[in-house]
KEKE-3310 file (N, C-alpha, C; in steps of 0.2 Angstrom, whole numbers, plus 5000, padded with zeros to 4 digits):
npx = (4984:4980:4972:4977:4990:4997:5011:5016:5025:5041:5042:5029:5025:5034:5029:5015:5017:5025:5013:5005:5012:5013:5000:4999:5007:4999:4989:4995:4997:4984:4980:4989:4984:4972:4974:4980:4971:4962:4969:4969:4963:4946:4939:4946:4944:4935:4940:4952:4949:4942:4952:4959:4950:4950:4964:4963:4954:4963:4972:4964:4961:4974:4978:4968:4972:4985:4983:4975:4985:4993:4985:4983:4974:4968:4965:4973:4985:4982:4978:4989:4998:4991:4991:5005:5009:5001:5007:5020:5018:5015:5027:5035:5029:5032:5046:5049:5040:5043:5036:5038:5051:5066:5071:5059:5052:5061:5060:5047:5046:5056:5048:5038:5044:5048:5037:5031:5040:5042:5029:5025:5033:5035:5033:5025:5014:5010:5006:4996:4986:4970:4966:4971)
npy = (5145:5133:5117:5110:5115:5111:5103:5086:5082:5072:5064:5061:5054:5043:5038:5035:5024:5015:5012:5006:4995:4989:4986:4976:4967:4963:4957:4945:4940:4938:4928:4918:4916:4911:4899:4892:4891:4884:4872:4867:4860:4857:4864:4876:4883:4893:4903:4906:4909:4921:4929:4930:4937:4949:4953:4955:4965:4975:4976:4982:4994:4999:5000:5009:5020:5023:5026:5037:5046:5047:5055:5066:5067:5073:5065:5054:5056:5054:5041:5034:5037:5031:5017:5015:5016:5006:4995:4997:4993:4980:4975:4978:4969:4957:4957:4958:4948:4935:4930:4929:4929:4939:4946:4949:4958:4968:4972:4976:4987:4995:4998:5004:5016:5021:5026:5033:5044:5052:5056:5066:5077:5094:5097:5087:5089:5102:5100:5091:5099:5107:5120:5135)
npz = (4945:4934:4933:4922:4920:4931:4936:4939:4953:4954:4966:4969:4958:4961:4972:4969:4959:4967:4977:4967:4964:4976:4977:4967:4973:4984:4977:4974:4986:4990:4981:4985:4998:4994:4988:4998:5008:5001:5000:5013:5029:5031:5041:5041:5029:5027:5035:5029:5016:5019:5023:5012:5004:5011:5008:4994:4994:5000:4990:4980:4986:4987:4973:4969:4977:4972:4959:4961:4967:4957:4948:4956:4966:4981:4993:4991:4997:5012:5011:5008:5018:5029:5025:5025:5038:5044:5037:5042:5055:5054:5049:5060:5069:5063:5064:5078:5084:5080:5069:5056:5044:5046:5035:5028:5036:5035:5022:5022:5031:5024:5012:5018:5023:5011:5005:5015:5019:5006:5003:5013:5009:5004:4990:4986:4994:4991:4978:4978:4985:4984:4984:4977)
capx = (4987:4974:4974:4981:4997:5001:5016:5017:5032:5043:5041:5022:5026:5036:5024:5010:5020:5025:5007:5003:5016:5011:4993:5001:5010:4994:4985:4999:4996:4977:4980:4992:4980:4966:4977:4982:4964:4958:4973:4969:4958:4939:4937:4950:4943:4931:4944:4958:4945:4940:4959:4961:4946:4953:4970:4960:4951:4968:4974:4960:4963:4981:4977:4964:4976:4991:4980:4973:4991:4996:4980:4984:4968:4970:4964:4978:4990:4980:4978:4997:5001:4988:4994:5012:5009:4999:5012:5026:5016:5016:5034:5038:5026:5036:5053:5049:5036:5045:5030:5041:5059:5069:5071:5053:5052:5065:5057:5040:5049:5059:5043:5033:5048:5049:5031:5029:5044:5041:5022:5025:5037:5032:5031:5019:5008:5007:5004:4989:4982:4965:4965:4978)
capy = (5140:5128:5109:5108:5118:5108:5097:5081:5081:5065:5061:5060:5049:5038:5036:5032:5019:5011:5010:5001:4989:4986:4983:4969:4962:4961:4952:4939:4938:4935:4921:4913:4914:4906:4892:4889:4890:4878:4866:4866:4856:4859:4869:4882:4886:4899:4909:4907:4913:4928:4933:4931:4943:4955:4955:4957:4972:4979:4977:4987:5001:5001:5002:5016:5026:5024:5030:5044:5050:5049:5059:5072:5068:5075:5060:5049:5057:5051:5034:5033:5037:5026:5011:5015:5016:4999:4991:4997:4989:4973:4974:4977:4963:4951:4957:4956:4943:4929:4928:4928:4930:4946:4949:4951:4963:4974:4974:4980:4993:4999:5000:5010:5022:5024:5029:5038:5050:5056:5059:5071:5082:5099:5097:5083:5092:5107:5097:5089:5104:5109:5128:5138)
capz = (4941:4932:4933:4916:4920:4936:4934:4945:4955:4953:4971:4969:4954:4964:4978:4965:4957:4973:4979:4962:4964:4982:4975:4964:4979:4988:4973:4974:4993:4990:4978:4989:5003:4992:4987:5005:5011:4998:5002:5021:5032:5029:5046:5040:5023:5027:5038:5025:5010:5022:5023:5004:5002:5013:5005:4988:4996:5001:4983:4976:4989:4985:4966:4969:4980:4968:4953:4963:4968:4950:4945:4959:4971:4988:4997:4991:5003:5018:5010:5007:5026:5033:5022:5027:5046:5045:5035:5047:5061:5052:5049:5067:5072:5060:5067:5085:5086:5078:5065:5050:5043:5047:5028:5026:5040:5033:5016:5023:5033:5019:5008:5022:5023:5004:5003:5020:5019:5001:5002:5016:5006:5003:4983:4985:4997:4987:4971:4980:4987:4980:4984:4974)
cpx = (4981:4977:4978:4989:5001:5005:5017:5024:5035:5042:5034:5022:5028:5032:5018:5012:5021:5018:5004:5006:5015:5004:4994:5003:5004:4989:4989:4997:4988:4976:4984:4988:4974:4968:4978:4976:4961:4962:4972:4963:4951:4938:4941:4949:4940:4936:4949:4955:4944:4946:4961:4956:4948:4959:4968:4957:4957:4972:4971:4961:4969:4981:4974:4969:4982:4988:4978:4980:4994:4992:4980:4977:4971:4970:4969:4984:4988:4980:4985:4999:4998:4990:5001:5013:5006:5004:5018:5024:5017:5023:5037:5035:5030:5043:5053:5045:5038:5040:5033:5048:5060:5069:5065:5051:5055:5063:5050:5042:5051:5053:5039:5038:5048:5043:5029:5033:5042:5034:5021:5029:5032:5030:5025:5013:5005:5004:4997:4984:4977:4965:4972:4978)
cpy = (5135:5121:5107:5109:5115:5102:5093:5080:5073:5061:5058:5054:5042:5034:5032:5025:5014:5008:5005:4995:4985:4983:4976:4964:4959:4956:4945:4936:4935:4928:4916:4911:4910:4900:4888:4887:4884:4871:4864:4861:4860:4865:4876:4886:4892:4905:4911:4911:4920:4932:4935:4937:4950:4958:4957:4964:4977:4981:4982:4994:5003:5004:5009:5022:5027:5028:5036:5049:5052:5055:5066:5073:5068:5069:5054:5049:5054:5043:5030:5032:5032:5018:5010:5014:5008:4994:4991:4993:4982:4970:4974:4971:4957:4951:4955:4950:4936:4926:4926:4930:4938:4950:4952:4957:4969:4976:4978:4986:4998:5002:5005:5016:5025:5027:5035:5044:5055:5060:5065:5077:5088:5099:5093:5086:5098:5105:5095:5094:5106:5116:5130:5145)
cpz = (4940:4932:4928:4916:4926:4933:4941:4946:4955:4960:4972:4963:4956:4968:4974:4962:4962:4975:4974:4963:4971:4981:4972:4968:4983:4984:4974:4981:4993:4986:4982:4994:5001:4991:4994:5008:5008:4999:5009:5023:5031:5035:5045:5033:5023:5031:5033:5019:5013:5022:5016:5002:5004:5010:4997:4989:4997:4994:4979:4979:4987:4977:4965:4971:4975:4962:4955:4964:4961:4946:4950:4964:4978:4993:4997:4996:5009:5017:5010:5015:5029:5031:5025:5034:5047:5043:5039:5053:5060:5051:5056:5071:5069:5063:5074:5087:5084:5073:5058:5050:5044:5040:5026:5030:5037:5026:5017:5026:5028:5014:5011:5021:5016:5002:5008:5019:5013:5000:5008:5014:5004:4995:4983:4988:4994:4981:4972:4983:4982:4979:4981:4979)
residu = (MET:SER:ASP:ASP:ALA:ARG:VAL:ARG:PRO:SER:THR:ALA:THR:THR:VAL:GLY:ILE:LEU:LEU:LEU:LEU:GLU:GLY:LEU:GLY:MET:ILE:ALA:VAL:ALA:VAL:TRP:LEU:THR:PHE:GLY:ALA:LEU:GLY:SER:ALA:ALA:GLU:HIS:ILE:ALA:GLY:GLY:LEU:PHE:LEU:ALA:VAL:LEU:ALA:ALA:GLY:ALA:ALA:LEU:PHE:LEU:ALA:LEU:ALA:GLY:LYS:ALA:MET:LEU:ASP:GLY:ARG:ALA:TRP:SER:ARG:ALA:ALA:ALA:VAL:VAL:TRP:SER:VAL:LEU:GLN:LEU:GLY:VAL:ALA:LEU:GLY:THR:PHE:ASP:GLY:GLY:GLU:GLY:PRO:VAL:TRP:LEU:ALA:LEU:ILE:LEU:ALA:GLY:LEU:SER:ALA:ALA:ILE:PHE:ILE:PRO:VAL:LEU:ARG:ARG:SER:VAL:THR:GLU:TRP:LEU:ARG:ARG:GLU:GLU)
# end
C-alpha cells in the first residue's frame, strides 16, 4: 500500500488534534508564567522566565508531535505516550500533593487518558507503521 493510499484513522486524528490543543494550552501556561515572573520580586525573575521557556519548549514539542501524528510519522506515537505519562504524573502530584485544585488534576488525568488509550489502538499502530 502506498503512502497516498493510506487513510488516517479517526483515532489518530483525535490524538493529533488533542496534542495540538495541549500545545496551545502550554503556550497559555508560558505566557502566564512570563507575566508572573515579571510581576514578582527581582530574585524570582530568572527562575520564572526559565519555567516559561520550558513551557514554551513543551508547547513546541506538542505542536510538532500533533502535526506528526496527523502526517503519519512513526515517532509521534512515542511522543504522545511520553507526554501522557508525564502529564499523568503531574495530575497525580496535583491531586495527592495538595499543590493544586482537584478539578485541575482530573482534567489533566482525563487528557492523559484521552491521548494514551487511543494511541495504543491497533488502527493507529498499523497506520504509523513504516513497513508494509
